C-alpha positions in Angstrom: 197.6 88.3 189.9 195.4 85.4 191.1 195.4 81.8 189.9 191.8 81.9 188.7 192.7 84.9 186.5 195.7 83.0 185.0 193.5 80.0 184.3 190.9 82.2 182.6 193.7 83.7 180.5 194.9 80.3 179.4 191.4 79.1 178.6 190.6 82.1 176.4 193.9 81.6 174.6 193.4 77.9 174.1 189.8 78.0 172.9 190.1 81.3 170.9 187.2 83.0 172.5 185.5 84.1 175.8 182.3 82.0 175.2 184.3 78.8 174.6 186.5 79.6 177.6 183.4 80.0 179.8 182.2 76.6 178.7 185.6 75.0 179.3 185.7 76.5 182.9 182.0 76.0 183.6 181.6 79.7 184.2 179.5 82.5 182.7 181.0 84.5 179.9 180.8 87.6 182.0 182.8 85.9 184.8 185.5 85.1 182.4 185.5 88.6 180.9 185.7 90.0 184.5 188.7 87.8 185.3 190.6 88.9 182.2 189.8 92.5 182.8 191.1 92.3 186.3 194.3 90.6 185.1 194.8 93.2 182.4 194.2 96.0 185.0 196.8 94.4 187.3 199.4 94.2 184.5 198.4 97.5 183.0 198.3 96.2 179.4 195.8 94.5 177.1 196.4 90.8 176.7 194.0 90.0 173.9 193.0 91.5 170.6 189.3 91.0 169.7 189.1 90.4 166.0 186.5 89.1 163.6 188.1 85.7 163.3 188.5 85.3 167.1 190.5 86.4 170.0 194.3 86.5 169.7 197.2 87.3 172.1 198.7 90.7 172.0 202.5 90.9 172.2 202.1 91.3 176.0 199.9 88.3 176.1 202.4 86.2 174.2 205.0 87.4 176.7 202.8 86.3 179.6 201.9 82.9 178.1 205.0 80.8 179.1 204.9 82.2 182.7 201.1 81.5 182.9 201.8 77.9 181.9 204.6 77.6 184.4 202.3 79.0 187.2 199.6 76.5 186.6 202.1 73.7 186.2 203.8 74.5 189.5 200.4 74.6 191.2 199.4 71.2 189.9 202.8 69.7 190.8 202.3 70.9 194.4 198.8 69.4 194.6 200.0 66.1 193.1 203.0 65.9 195.4 200.8 66.0 198.4 198.3 63.5 197.1 201.1 61.1 196.1 202.6 61.5 199.5 199.3 60.6 201.2 198.3 57.9 198.7 201.5 56.7 197.0 199.9 53.7 195.2 197.1 55.8 193.7 198.4 58.0 190.9 196.2 59.7 188.3 198.1 60.0 185.0 197.1 62.4 182.3 198.0 61.9 178.7 197.2 64.3 175.9 197.4 63.1 172.3 196.4 64.1 168.8 193.0 62.6 168.1 194.0 60.6 165.0 196.6 58.7 167.1 193.8 57.2 169.1 192.8 55.3 166.0 196.2 53.6 165.7 197.7 50.7 167.5 199.3 53.0 170.0 196.1 52.5 172.0 197.2 48.9 172.7 200.1 50.3 174.9 197.5 52.1 177.1 195.5 48.9 177.5 198.7 47.0 178.5 199.7 49.7 180.9 196.3 49.7 182.6 196.4 45.9 183.0 199.9 46.0 184.5 199.2 49.0 186.7 195.6 48.6 187.9 196.0 51.0 190.9 196.8 53.9 188.6 194.1 55.9 186.7 194.9 56.8 183.1 193.1 59.9 181.8 193.2 60.6 178.1 192.3 63.7 176.2 192.7 64.7 172.6 193.9 68.0 171.1 195.8 69.4 168.1 199.6 69.0 168.2 200.2 72.6 169.4 197.6 72.2 172.1 199.2 68.9 173.2 202.4 70.8 174.0 200.6 73.5 175.9 198.6 71.0 177.9 202.0 69.4 178.9 203.6 72.7 179.7 200.6 73.6 182.0 200.8 70.2 183.7 197.3 69.5 182.5 199.0 66.4 180.9 202.0 64.6 182.2 202.9 63.3 178.7 201.8 64.2 175.2 201.8 62.4 171.9 201.9 64.8 168.9 203.1 65.0 165.3 206.6 66.6 164.7 209.1 67.7 167.3 208.4 70.8 169.4 211.4 73.1 169.7 210.1 74.7 173.0 213.1 74.8 175.3 210.9 73.8 178.3 209.9 70.6 176.6 211.7 67.3 176.0 210.6 65.4 172.9 211.4 61.8 172.2 211.0 60.1 168.8 208.2 57.5 169.1 207.7 56.3 165.6 207.4 57.2 161.9 203.7 56.9 161.0 203.3 55.5 157.5 200.7 57.3 155.4 199.0 55.5 152.5 196.4 56.4 149.9 193.1 54.4 150.2 190.1 54.0 148.0 186.9 51.9 147.9 187.4 48.3 146.8 185.0 48.9 143.9 186.8 52.0 142.7 187.4 52.1 138.9 191.2 52.2 139.0 193.9 50.0 137.4 195.3 47.0 139.1 198.0 47.7 141.7 200.9 46.8 139.4 199.7 49.2 136.7 198.7 52.1 139.0 200.4 55.5 138.9 199.7 58.9 140.5 198.2 60.1 137.2 195.4 57.6 137.5 194.1 59.7 140.4 193.4 62.8 138.4 189.8 64.0 138.8 189.1 61.9 142.0 188.2 64.1 145.0 190.5 63.9 148.0 188.9 63.5 151.4 191.0 65.2 154.1 191.0 67.2 157.4 190.4 71.0 157.6 193.3 73.3 158.4 193.5 74.0 162.1 192.2 70.6 163.1 194.1 67.7 164.8 194.5 66.1 161.3 196.0 69.2 159.7 199.4 67.4 159.1 197.6 64.9 156.9 196.0 67.7 154.8 199.4 69.4 154.5 201.0 66.1 153.5 198.5 65.5 150.8 199.0 69.0 149.3 202.8 68.5 149.4 202.6 65.2 147.6 200.1 66.4 145.0 202.2 69.5 144.3 205.3 67.4 143.8 203.5 65.2 141.3 201.7 68.0 139.5 198.2 66.9 140.7 197.0 70.1 142.4 193.7 71.6 141.3 191.3 68.7 142.0 188.2 68.7 144.3 188.5 68.5 148.1 186.1 67.1 150.7 186.9 68.4 154.1 185.9 66.3 157.1 187.2 66.7 160.7 186.9 63.0 161.6 189.1 60.1 160.5 186.3 57.6 161.0 184.0 59.6 158.9 186.6 60.0 156.2 187.1 56.2 156.0 183.3 55.7 155.7 183.2 58.3 152.9 186.0 56.5 151.0 184.3 53.2 151.5 181.2 54.6 149.9 183.2 55.7 146.9 183.1 59.5 147.4 186.8 59.9 147.0 190.3 58.9 148.2 192.3 59.8 151.2 195.7 59.7 152.8 195.6 58.0 156.2 197.9 56.3 158.8 198.3 52.7 157.8 197.8 51.6 161.4 194.3 53.2 161.4 192.8 50.9 158.7 193.7 47.4 159.8 190.1 46.3 160.4 188.8 47.8 157.1 191.6 46.2 155.0 191.0 42.9 156.8 187.3 43.1 156.0 187.9 44.2 152.4 186.1 47.5 152.8 189.1 49.6 151.9 191.9 49.2 149.3 195.4 50.5 149.7 196.8 52.1 146.6 200.5 51.2 146.3 201.8 54.3 144.6 205.4 55.0 145.7 205.4 58.6 144.7 202.4 59.2 147.0 203.8 57.3 150.0 204.8 59.4 153.0 205.6 59.2 156.7 204.9 61.6 159.6 206.9 61.6 162.8 205.2 60.9 166.1 206.9 62.2 169.2 206.4 62.0 172.9 206.7 65.3 174.8 207.1 66.0 178.5 208.2 69.0 180.6 211.9 69.3 181.1 211.3 69.8 184.9 208.7 67.1 185.2 209.0 65.6 188.8 210.2 62.1 189.0 207.3 59.6 189.2 207.6 55.8 188.7 204.1 55.5 187.2 204.7 58.3 184.6 208.0 56.6 183.7 206.3 53.3 183.3 203.7 54.8 181.0 206.4 56.5 179.0 208.2 53.2 178.5 205.1 51.4 177.4 204.4 54.0 174.8 208.0 54.1 173.5 208.2 50.3 173.4 205.1 50.0 171.2 205.6 49.3 167.5 203.2 49.4 164.5 201.6 46.0 163.9 202.2 46.2 160.2 205.4 46.3 158.2 205.1 49.5 156.3 207.2 48.1 153.4 204.8 45.1 152.9 201.4 46.7 153.0 198.5 44.3 153.5 195.8 43.8 151.0 192.4 42.3 151.4 
């Protein structure tokens, strides 16, 4: 078993296909297929099922997955140990996070860290929550920010915050005043949300749960895989949405969005920091972790701002 074969295996699993894996690895699709074929020949078993909806791990592939992640993590740890030994003041830190969190005030903690640690390079990448964990396990990211705890025994997860979710609409929406507003007033208004399988899937699930609890299922849905695009659609009056309160500070300040104070539709979603249980000690990584955990939402979630 060779390292480039293991990397191809992880790329196919992560992207759900050979073509996407080839793009990710900057290889031809035939080269990726050849590496997977050689790995399967070495192990004497098929690692993927090719189906209409994509490529999925076989039971043997699922068995290999944690070991493949450990192999790549150990390799990267070895390379970083040598580089840190040679250049101890120049550390490149990798942080993976759910894309929607980049729109919240957590980003301020990254700015503060970079200002206080100018010699360290901070590399950010976005992914879905499950992918964040896998990037951390493979040492492609030192730390991860995702929604909900991960029970994987090879990970340590630390509560970061409870992200408050609020319903928003256009300021000109034909709805009752705040004090008279109820969930029933939203019947017939389309909900703008994320598709399943996207980084914003937890928001889509939260909306469905809240609507089911309040007997409001059955309305129209507009699916958009971009928080910014969702906000623009709401501003234009195409529907309402459930978003992190910390992601709409500017819009509320400018009066382009209105928060609907409906207690039965309020919700929170846990944000956690994840790292490998056997992550090597590193002062720069610890400093970044402390910056993230020390950050707090700018807004009081119990006193929601209004334009």
